[in-house]
Short mmCIF file of the C-alpha atoms (twelve columns), coordinates in Angstrom:
data_MODEL
# 
_entry.id   MODEL 
# 
loop_
_atom_site.group_PDB 
_atom_site.id 
_atom_site.type_symbol 
_atom_site.label_atom_id 
_atom_site.label_alt_id 
_atom_site.label_comp_id 
_atom_site.label_asym_id 
_atom_site.label_seq_id 
_atom_site.Cartn_x 
_atom_site.Cartn_y 
_atom_site.Cartn_z 
_atom_site.pdbx_PDB_model_num 
ATOM 1  C CA . MET A 1  -2.156 24.710 124.644 1 
ATOM 2  C CA . ARG A 2  -3.792 21.342 125.181 1 
ATOM 3  C CA . ARG A 3  -7.237 22.732 124.282 1 
ATOM 4  C CA . ALA A 4  -5.851 24.596 121.262 1 
ATOM 5  C CA . ALA A 5  -4.109 21.458 119.955 1 
ATOM 6  C CA . LEU A 6  -7.303 19.428 120.261 1 
ATOM 7  C CA . ALA A 7  -9.412 22.155 118.643 1 
ATOM 8  C CA . LEU A 8  -7.026 22.711 115.732 1 
ATOM 9  C CA . ASP A 9  -5.754 19.206 115.018 1 
ATOM 10 C CA . GLY A 10 -8.058 16.856 116.911 1 
ATOM 11 C CA . ASP A 11 -5.122 15.297 118.748 1 
ATOM 12 C CA . LEU A 12 -2.355 16.238 121.173 1 
ATOM 13 C CA . SER A 13 0.651  16.029 118.853 1 
ATOM 14 C CA . ALA A 14 1.141  19.840 118.780 1 
ATOM 15 C CA . PHE A 15 0.821  19.946 122.563 1 
ATOM 16 C CA . HIS A 16 3.516  17.286 122.957 1 
ATOM 17 C CA . ARG A 17 5.810  19.199 120.560 1 
ATOM 18 C CA . PHE A 18 5.166  22.367 122.560 1 
ATOM 19 C CA . ARG A 19 6.166  20.619 125.785 1 
ATOM 20 C CA . ALA A 20 9.176  18.828 124.250 1 
ATOM 21 C CA . ASP A 21 10.543 22.102 122.842 1 
ATOM 22 C CA . ASP A 22 10.258 23.851 126.243 1 
ATOM 23 C CA . TRP A 23 8.260  26.748 124.816 1 
ATOM 24 C CA . ASN A 24 6.792  27.676 128.188 1 
ATOM 25 C CA . PHE A 25 9.612  29.528 129.926 1 
ATOM 26 C CA . TYR A 26 7.709  29.505 133.200 1 
ATOM 27 C CA . THR A 27 7.589  25.718 133.479 1 
ATOM 28 C CA . LEU A 28 11.213 24.909 132.655 1 
ATOM 29 C CA . LYS A 29 12.814 22.559 135.163 1 
ATOM 30 C CA . THR A 30 16.135 24.359 134.715 1 
ATOM 31 C CA . PRO A 31 15.528 27.871 133.351 1 
ATOM 32 C CA . ASP A 32 18.314 29.447 131.333 1 
ATOM 33 C CA . PRO A 33 20.171 31.814 133.695 1 
ATOM 34 C CA . ILE A 34 20.820 34.307 130.880 1 
ATOM 35 C CA . ASP A 35 17.777 34.153 128.583 1 
ATOM 36 C CA . ARG A 36 15.115 35.517 130.918 1 
ATOM 37 C CA . PRO A 37 12.324 37.914 130.017 1 
ATOM 38 C CA . ASP A 38 12.506 41.289 131.692 1 
ATOM 39 C CA . PRO A 39 9.513  42.279 133.812 1 
ATOM 40 C CA . LEU A 40 6.792  44.176 131.978 1 
ATOM 41 C CA . PHE A 41 7.145  47.109 134.370 1 
ATOM 42 C CA . ASP A 42 10.816 47.505 133.390 1 
ATOM 43 C CA . GLN A 43 9.966  47.384 129.688 1 
ATOM 44 C CA . LEU A 44 7.291  50.057 130.137 1 
ATOM 45 C CA . LYS A 45 9.789  52.253 131.992 1 
ATOM 46 C CA . TRP A 46 12.228 51.830 129.070 1 
ATOM 47 C CA . PHE A 47 9.543  53.148 126.708 1 
ATOM 48 C CA . GLU A 48 9.073  56.111 129.016 1 
ATOM 49 C CA . ALA A 49 12.833 56.727 129.226 1 
ATOM 50 C CA . ALA A 50 12.984 56.647 125.415 1 
ATOM 51 C CA . GLY A 51 10.493 59.507 125.342 1 
ATOM 52 C CA . LEU A 52 7.435  57.589 124.218 1 
ATOM 53 C CA . GLU A 53 3.981  58.739 125.300 1 
ATOM 54 C CA . LYS A 54 0.574  57.109 125.659 1 
ATOM 55 C CA . ILE A 55 2.186  53.868 126.765 1 
ATOM 56 C CA . GLU A 56 -0.446 51.143 127.016 1 
ATOM 57 C CA . VAL A 57 -0.647 47.435 127.696 1 
ATOM 58 C CA . HIS A 58 -3.152 46.031 125.204 1 
ATOM 59 C CA . TRP A 59 -3.001 42.358 126.148 1 
ATOM 60 C CA . LEU A 60 -1.418 40.389 128.990 1 
ATOM 61 C CA . VAL A 61 -1.819 36.631 129.439 1 
ATOM 62 C CA . ALA A 62 0.417  34.124 131.211 1 
ATOM 63 C CA . GLY A 63 3.451  36.388 131.250 1 
ATOM 64 C CA . HIS A 64 3.165  37.451 127.604 1 
ATOM 65 C CA . ALA A 65 2.221  41.014 126.708 1 
ATOM 66 C CA . ILE A 66 1.475  43.267 123.789 1 
ATOM 67 C CA . PHE A 67 2.141  46.902 124.592 1 
ATOM 68 C CA . SER A 68 2.824  50.104 122.700 1 
ATOM 69 C CA . GLY A 69 3.878  53.723 122.998 1 
ATOM 70 C CA . ARG A 70 3.768  56.691 120.655 1 
ATOM 71 C CA . LYS A 71 6.424  59.130 119.632 1 
ATOM 72 C CA . PRO A 72 5.541  62.686 120.710 1 
# 
């Protein structure tokens, strides 16, 4: 985020906003006990249980993922 803020704006104001707003769930000092992301494996199993096929993870970085499945 620091590099992106510098590249986009030339300063760290966006980075400081990012930190102040606690956008990074994984660095919270006191994580919310209810609002927690489910593990990717569980989410992929839900797709499978819903009958989706060709389930793929397209992108996975720092705990964030883009994945898909197709209806048969």
